C-alpha positions as protocol buffer text, in pm:
chain_id: "A"
residue {
  index: 1
  type: MET
  ca { x: -10162 y: -1497 z: 9974 }
}
residue {
  index: 2
  type: PRO
  ca { x: -9905 y: -1775 z: 9987 }
}
residue {
  index: 3
  type: ALA
  ca { x: -9950 y: -1982 z: 10302 }
}
residue {
  index: 4
  type: LYS
  ca { x: -9590 y: -1915 z: 10405 }
}
residue {
  index: 5
  type: ALA
  ca { x: -9650 y: -1539 z: 10386 }
}
residue {
  index: 6
  type: ALA
  ca { x: -9941 y: -1559 z: 10629 }
}
residue {
  index: 7
  type: ALA
  ca { x: -9717 y: -1722 z: 10889 }
}
residue {
  index: 8
  type: ASP
  ca { x: -9393 y: -1530 z: 10828 }
}
residue {
  index: 9
  type: GLN
  ca { x: -9379 y: -1150 z: 10805 }
}
residue {
  index: 10
  type: TYR
  ca { x: -9032 y: -1180 z: 10651 }
}
residue {
  index: 11
  type: TYR
  ca { x: -9155 y: -1390 z: 10357 }
}
residue {
  index: 12
  type: TRP
  ca { x: -9042 y: -1207 z: 10044 }
}
residue {
  index: 13
  type: PHE
  ca { x: -8961 y: -1471 z: 9781 }
}
residue {
  index: 14
  type: ASP
  ca { x: -9286 y: -1611 z: 9640 }
}
residue {
  index: 15
  type: ASP
  ca { x: -9242 y: -1976 z: 9553 }
}
residue {
  index: 16
  type: SER
  ca { x: -9614 y: -2056 z: 9565 }
}
residue {
  index: 17
  type: PRO
  ca { x: -9762 y: -2239 z: 9265 }
}
residue {
  index: 18
  type: THR
  ca { x: -9935 y: -2044 z: 8989 }
}
residue {
  index: 19
  type: VAL
  ca { x: -10312 y: -2099 z: 8990 }
}
residue {
  index: 20
  type: PRO
  ca { x: -10538 y: -2010 z: 8695 }
}
residue {
  index: 21
  type: CYS
  ca { x: -10793 y: -1737 z: 8767 }
}
residue {
  index: 22
  type: THR
  ca { x: -11068 y: -1990 z: 8694 }
}
residue {
  index: 23
  type: GLU
  ca { x: -10964 y: -2188 z: 9005 }
}
residue {
  index: 24
  type: ALA
  ca { x: -10996 y: -2087 z: 9370 }
}
residue {
  index: 25
  type: HIS
  ca { x: -10713 y: -1856 z: 9475 }
}
residue {
  index: 26
  type: THR
  ca { x: -10629 y: -1610 z: 9751 }
}
residue {
  index: 27
  type: THR
  ca { x: -10401 y: -1366 z: 9568 }
}
residue {
  index: 28
  type: GLU
  ca { x: -10409 y: -1183 z: 9235 }
}
residue {
  index: 29
  type: THR
  ca { x: -10121 y: -1013 z: 9059 }
}
residue {
  index: 30
  type: VAL
  ca { x: -10231 y: -659 z: 8979 }
}
residue {
  index: 31
  type: HIS
  ca { x: -9903 y: -520 z: 8850 }
}
residue {
  index: 32
  type: VAL
  ca { x: -9553 y: -644 z: 8783 }
}
residue {
  index: 33
  type: LEU
  ca { x: -9277 y: -399 z: 8863 }
}
residue {
  index: 34
  type: ARG
  ca { x: -8936 y: -486 z: 8721 }
}
residue {
  index: 35
  type: LEU
  ca { x: -8653 y: -409 z: 8961 }
}
residue {
  index: 36
  type: THR
  ca { x: -8296 y: -339 z: 8856 }
}
residue {
  index: 37
  type: ASP
  ca { x: -8181 y: -545 z: 9153 }
}
residue {
  index: 38
  type: PRO
  ca { x: -8438 y: -798 z: 9287 }
}
residue {
  index: 39
  type: THR
  ca { x: -8351 y: -760 z: 9655 }
}
residue {
  index: 40
  type: ILE
  ca { x: -8570 y: -718 z: 9963 }
}
residue {
  index: 41
  type: ALA
  ca { x: -8435 y: -364 z: 10009 }
}
residue {
  index: 42
  type: GLN
  ca { x: -8536 y: -261 z: 9657 }
}
residue {
  index: 43
  type: ALA
  ca { x: -8875 y: -433 z: 9691 }
}
residue {
  index: 44
  type: LYS
  ca { x: -8944 y: -236 z: 10011 }
}
residue {
  index: 45
  type: GLU
  ca { x: -8832 y: 85 z: 9843 }
}
residue {
  index: 46
  type: SER
  ca { x: -9056 y: 26 z: 9540 }
}
residue {
  index: 47
  type: ALA
  ca { x: -9367 y: -117 z: 9710 }
}
residue {
  index: 48
  type: GLY
  ca { x: -9527 y: 226 z: 9758 }
}
residue {
  index: 49
  type: PHE
  ca { x: -9569 y: 250 z: 9381 }
}
residue {
  index: 50
  type: CYS
  ca { x: -9824 y: -33 z: 9399 }
}
residue {
  index: 51
  type: TRP
  ca { x: -10090 y: 140 z: 9613 }
}
residue {
  index: 52
  type: ASP
  ca { x: -10249 y: 334 z: 9328 }
}
residue {
  index: 53
  type: LYS
  ca { x: -10229 y: 34 z: 9093 }
}
residue {
  index: 54
  type: VAL
  ca { x: -10420 y: -183 z: 9342 }
}
residue {
  index: 55
  type: ARG
  ca { x: -10665 y: 92 z: 9438 }
}
residue {
  index: 56
  type: VAL
  ca { x: -10759 y: 154 z: 9073 }
}
residue {
  index: 57
  type: TYR
  ca { x: -10783 y: -221 z: 9007 }
}
residue {
  index: 58
  type: LEU
  ca { x: -11022 y: -261 z: 9301 }
}
residue {
  index: 59
  type: GLY
  ca { x: -11214 y: 57 z: 9215 }
}
residue {
  index: 60
  type: VAL
  ca { x: -11186 y: 204 z: 9564 }
}
residue {
  index: 61
  type: GLU
  ca { x: -11082 y: 539 z: 9704 }
}
residue {
  index: 62
  type: PRO
  ca { x: -10800 y: 570 z: 9960 }
}
residue {
  index: 63
  type: SER
  ca { x: -11060 y: 647 z: 10227 }
}
residue {
  index: 64
  type: SER
  ca { x: -11285 y: 354 z: 10135 }
}
residue {
  index: 65
  type: TRP
  ca { x: -11433 y: 151 z: 10421 }
}
residue {
  index: 66
  type: VAL
  ca { x: -11373 y: -170 z: 10226 }
}
residue {
  index: 67
  type: PRO
  ca { x: -11065 y: -342 z: 10373 }
}
residue {
  index: 68
  type: TRP
  ca { x: -10790 y: -384 z: 10116 }
}
residue {
  index: 69
  type: ALA
  ca { x: -10414 y: -410 z: 10120 }
}
residue {
  index: 70
  type: VAL
  ca { x: -10106 y: -427 z: 9905 }
}
residue {
  index: 71
  type: VAL
  ca { x: -9868 y: -718 z: 9949 }
}
residue {
  index: 72
  type: ALA
  ca { x: -9547 y: -724 z: 9748 }
}
residue {
  index: 73
  type: PHE
  ca { x: -9339 y: -1032 z: 9670 }
}
residue {
  index: 74
  type: LEU
  ca { x: -9019 y: -1092 z: 9483 }
}
residue {
  index: 75
  type: PRO
  ca { x: -8995 y: -1385 z: 9243 }
}
residue {
  index: 76
  type: SER
  ca { x: -8876 y: -1708 z: 9401 }
}
residue {
  index: 77
  type: ARG
  ca { x: -8503 y: -1744 z: 9462 }
}
residue {
  index: 78
  type: ALA
  ca { x: -8489 y: -2000 z: 9178 }
}
residue {
  index: 79
  type: GLN
  ca { x: -8662 y: -1756 z: 8939 }
}
residue {
  index: 80
  type: ILE
  ca { x: -8419 y: -1479 z: 9036 }
}
residue {
  index: 81
  type: ALA
  ca { x: -8126 y: -1716 z: 8975 }
}
residue {
  index: 82
  type: ASP
  ca { x: -8274 y: -1772 z: 8628 }
}
residue {
  index: 83
  type: GLY
  ca { x: -8281 y: -1397 z: 8562 }
}
residue {
  index: 84
  type: ALA
  ca { x: -8623 y: -1282 z: 8690 }
}
residue {
  index: 85
  type: SER
  ca { x: -8633 y: -928 z: 8827 }
}
């Protein structure tokens, strides 16, 4: 997870650097959901869609004892200004 996100519950715009999977990392992108309007409100509204994607990726059941979570981020503000959604 981006360091800023760990310290700020209102962190929505991910401007952390991209790290290859072959290097140490704390977050993996499981699914990319394209939003018609990349706003915090639409991200919150759409985040529920990600639970099954992450659960299947991890190979766990909803009642699994293994701790897991879904964290959703929008592209960085600069990426959104360049057209990312």
